[in-house]
C-alpha positions in Angstrom: 4.0 -142.7 177.9 6.4 -144.8 180.5 9.2 -143.3 182.1 11.6 -145.8 179.9 10.3 -144.3 176.5 7.8 -147.5 175.7 4.4 -146.9 175.8 1.8 -148.8 178.1 -1.7 -149.9 178.8 -4.1 -151.6 181.1 -4.5 -155.8 180.1 -6.2 -157.6 182.2 -6.2 -155.4 185.0 -2.0 -155.1 184.7 0.1 -152.5 183.4 2.0 -154.2 180.2 4.4 -152.0 177.8 5.0 -151.9 174.6 8.3 -150.8 172.6 9.1 -150.8 169.0 11.9 -152.5 167.9 13.0 -153.6 164.1 10.5 -156.1 164.1 7.6 -154.4 165.1 6.0 -153.8 168.4 7.0 -155.8 171.2 4.7 -156.0 174.9 6.9 -156.6 178.2 6.0 -156.9 181.4 8.0 -154.6 184.5 7.9 -155.1 187.4 9.8 -151.8 188.1 12.1 -151.2 191.2 15.2 -150.4 192.0 16.6 -154.0 192.2 19.2 -156.2 190.6 17.6 -156.3 186.5 16.8 -159.7 185.6 15.5 -160.4 181.8 13.4 -163.4 181.3 12.8 -165.2 178.5 10.2 -167.8 176.8 9.8 -170.3 174.2 8.0 -170.8 170.8 4.2 -170.6 171.0 4.4 -169.0 174.7 4.4 -165.5 176.1 5.5 -163.6 179.0 3.4 -165.3 181.1 5.5 -168.4 181.4 7.6 -166.2 183.9 4.5 -165.3 186.4 5.5 -168.0 189.1 8.9 -166.8 189.4 8.6 -163.3 188.8 5.9 -163.1 191.9 8.5 -164.1 194.1 11.4 -162.4 192.4 9.9 -158.7 192.1 10.0 -158.2 195.8 13.8 -157.6 195.2 14.4 -157.4 191.6 13.2 -155.5 188.9 12.0 -158.5 186.4 11.4 -157.4 183.0 9.5 -160.1 180.5 9.1 -159.4 176.8 6.7 -161.5 174.7 8.6 -162.4 171.6 7.3 -162.8 168.2 7.0 -166.6 169.1 3.8 -167.2 168.0 1.9 -166.1 171.2 2.5 -162.6 171.0 0.2 -159.2 170.9 1.1 -157.5 167.7 1.9 -159.0 164.2 5.4 -158.1 163.3 6.6 -156.6 159.8 5.7 -158.2 157.0 9.6 -158.4 156.3 11.0 -159.2 159.5 13.8 -162.0 159.9 12.3 -164.3 162.6 15.1 -166.9 162.7 16.7 -167.3 166.0 19.9 -165.2 165.6 17.7 -162.7 164.0 15.4 -163.0 167.4 18.6 -162.5 169.8 19.7 -159.4 168.1 16.0 -158.4 168.7 16.7 -158.8 172.3 19.7 -156.7 172.4 17.4 -154.0 170.7 15.1 -154.6 173.8 18.2 -154.1 176.2 19.6 -151.1 174.4 15.8 -149.3 174.2 15.4 -149.8 177.5 19.0 -148.8 178.6 19.4 -151.9 180.5 22.6 -152.7 182.0 24.3 -155.6 184.3 21.6 -157.9 183.3 20.7 -161.4 184.7 19.5 -163.3 181.0 17.4 -165.8 182.1 15.8 -168.2 179.2 13.9 -171.4 179.2 13.0 -173.7 176.3 13.5 -171.7 172.9 14.4 -168.3 175.3 17.4 -170.2 176.3 18.8 -170.6 172.8 18.1 -167.1 172.2 20.0 -166.2 175.6 22.9 -168.3 174.0 22.7 -166.8 171.0 23.0 -163.3 172.8 25.7 -164.3 174.9 27.9 -165.1 171.9 27.3 -162.2 169.7 26.3 -159.6 172.0 27.0 -160.1 175.6 27.8 -156.1 176.8 24.7 -155.3 178.6 24.8 -158.9 180.5 26.0 -159.6 183.7 25.4 -163.1 184.6 23.0 -165.9 182.8 20.8 -168.3 183.7 19.9 -171.1 181.2 17.1 -173.4 182.0 16.1 -176.6 180.0 16.6 -175.0 176.7 17.6 -176.2 172.9 21.6 -176.8 172.9 24.1 -178.3 170.5 21.9 -180.9 168.2 18.6 -180.6 169.5 17.0 -178.6 166.9 14.3 -179.2 166.6 13.7 -180.5 170.4 12.4 -183.8 170.8 9.0 -185.3 170.0 7.4 -181.7 170.6 9.9 -179.9 168.5 9.4 -182.4 165.4 5.6 -182.1 165.7 6.2 -178.1 165.3 8.5 -178.6 162.4 6.0 -180.5 160.5 3.2 -178.0 161.2 5.1 -175.0 160.4 5.2 -176.6 156.8 1.6 -175.9 156.8 -0.1 -173.0 155.2 -1.5 -170.6 157.8 -4.9 -171.3 157.4 -4.2 -175.4 157.9 -1.8 -174.3 160.6 -4.5 -172.8 162.4 -7.2 -175.9 161.7 -4.2 -178.1 163.4 -3.7 -175.7 166.4 -7.7 -176.3 167.0 -7.2 -179.3 168.1 -5.3 -178.1 171.0 -8.2 -176.4 172.4 -8.8 -180.0 173.9 -7.1 -180.6 177.1 -6.5 -184.3 176.4 -4.6 -183.2 173.1 -2.4 -180.6 174.8 -1.4 -182.7 176.9 -0.1 -185.4 174.4 4.0 -186.0 173.8 3.5 -184.4 170.5 2.1 -181.4 172.1 2.8 -179.9 175.7 2.8 -183.1 177.4 6.4 -183.6 178.0 6.9 -179.8 178.6 5.2 -179.7 181.8 3.9 -181.3 184.3 1.2 -179.0 185.8 0.8 -175.8 183.6 -1.8 -176.9 181.6 -3.8 -173.6 182.2 -0.8 -171.8 181.1 -0.9 -173.7 177.5 -4.7 -173.1 177.1 -4.0 -169.4 177.1 -0.9 -169.6 174.8 -2.8 -171.1 171.7 -5.5 -168.2 172.1 -3.4 -165.8 169.4 -3.0 -168.3 167.0 -6.4 -169.3 167.4 -8.1 -165.9 167.1 -5.9 -163.7 164.9 -4.9 -164.6 161.1 -2.2 -162.3 161.6 -0.4 -164.2 164.5 -1.3 -167.5 162.7 1.1 -166.1 160.0 3.7 -164.9 162.0 3.6 -168.6 164.0 3.8 -170.2 160.4 7.0 -168.0 159.8 8.9 -168.5 163.2 8.3 -172.0 162.8 9.9 -172.4 159.9 12.6 -169.9 160.1 13.5 -171.1 163.7 13.4 -174.8 163.2 15.3 -175.1 159.8 18.8 -174.7 160.5 19.7 -177.4 162.4 23.2 -176.3 163.3 22.5 -172.7 164.5 22.8 -174.2 168.4 26.1 -175.8 167.4 27.3 -172.8 166.0 26.2 -170.9 169.0 27.8 -173.4 171.7 30.9 -172.9 169.9 30.9 -169.2 171.0 29.6 -169.8 174.2 33.5 -170.0 175.8 33.8 -166.3 175.2 31.0 -165.5 177.6 33.7 -165.3 181.1 31.0 -164.1 183.4 29.0 -166.0 186.0 26.6 -168.5 184.5 23.9 -170.9 186.2 22.5 -174.0 184.3 19.3 -174.9 186.1 17.9 -178.8 184.1 14.7 -180.7 184.7 16.7 -184.0 186.0 14.0 -186.0 183.7 13.6 -183.5 180.9 12.2 -185.8 177.5 12.6 -182.8 174.9 16.2 -181.2 176.4 18.2 -184.2 177.3 19.8 -183.7 181.0 23.4 -184.5 179.4 23.1 -181.2 177.3 22.6 -179.3 180.5 26.1 -180.6 181.5 27.8 -180.2 178.6 26.5 -176.5 178.7 28.3 -176.2 182.1 31.5 -177.5 180.4 31.4 -174.9 178.1 30.7 -171.9 179.9 33.9 -170.6 181.7 32.0 -169.7 184.6 29.6 -172.4 184.2 27.6 -174.6 187.1 25.2 -176.8 187.0 22.2 -177.3 189.1 19.4 -180.1 188.5 15.7 -179.8 189.6 13.8 -182.6 190.3 9.8 -183.4 189.6 9.8 -180.9 186.3 9.5 -181.0 182.8 11.0 -178.8 180.6 9.3 -175.7 181.5 10.6 -175.3 185.4 8.9 -171.9 185.7 5.6 -173.9 185.4 6.6 -176.8 186.9 8.9 -175.5 189.9 8.5 -171.8 189.8 9.7 -171.4 194.0 12.6 -173.5 193.4 13.4 -171.8 190.3 13.2 -168.2 191.9 15.0 -169.4 194.7 18.1 -170.2 192.3 17.9 -167.3 190.4 17.8 -165.2 194.0 21.1 -166.9 195.3 22.8 -167.3 192.5 22.5 -163.1 191.8 23.7 -162.5 195.5 26.6 -165.0 194.9 27.1 -165.7 191.4 30.4 -167.7 191.8 
């Protein structure tokens, strides 16, 4: 039993913690320590390892927590009646912060994790001291780009047929296509190969993946409504966007920085959407400097 009330076990020679939330068991990584608390959220068909690069840098002087959300690459099947829409996943993140009694958090979200972060900032911001939104769904970009539209179509399949569709991603050449991960990351193919394993190997995770794709990508106005609420988040906010992003329009980064009362935009070169994979050192530097001098 860990000191924060969750359980922990060894996974691939690392300690991974678990906490019970309303949707089920959620695994998370926690570097511990007494430094500023940073909570990092990943996107669809990804897990907490999206953040391995930035966390390796930040952990020296920050406490970094990265939950693996029920987005299709998670460890444990969620409950059969769990609502996996983006607003409800935002509620799940709020439960996570409550369960671990995390305060004055720097909330960081990339890809769909950034969409969840926006929803949380607009509805349950009490434990968040500052926010970093990195190349993510915003405004009318649901489903996002060619990759998102492909996932939305795949999510209409039965879990069995979805599994057959995902089998194609065993091949690197297929993973690198624009309809898969090709326009999401320049350098992160080894991570994407890991992320598809739960869907390929666990029928229950395959079922959850179909459910979350249907729920998360069905409401095309959800992020428009979320943006309308961001003006109420009057705390420091940093928007980090990939300069040449093909999935998340750079214009949306500029608009988010304008909507947020204390928003500021930084663009990152030589990266696609998944900045934590393509530019981990630069992203860690930006987060560290933002926490030290948020204004």
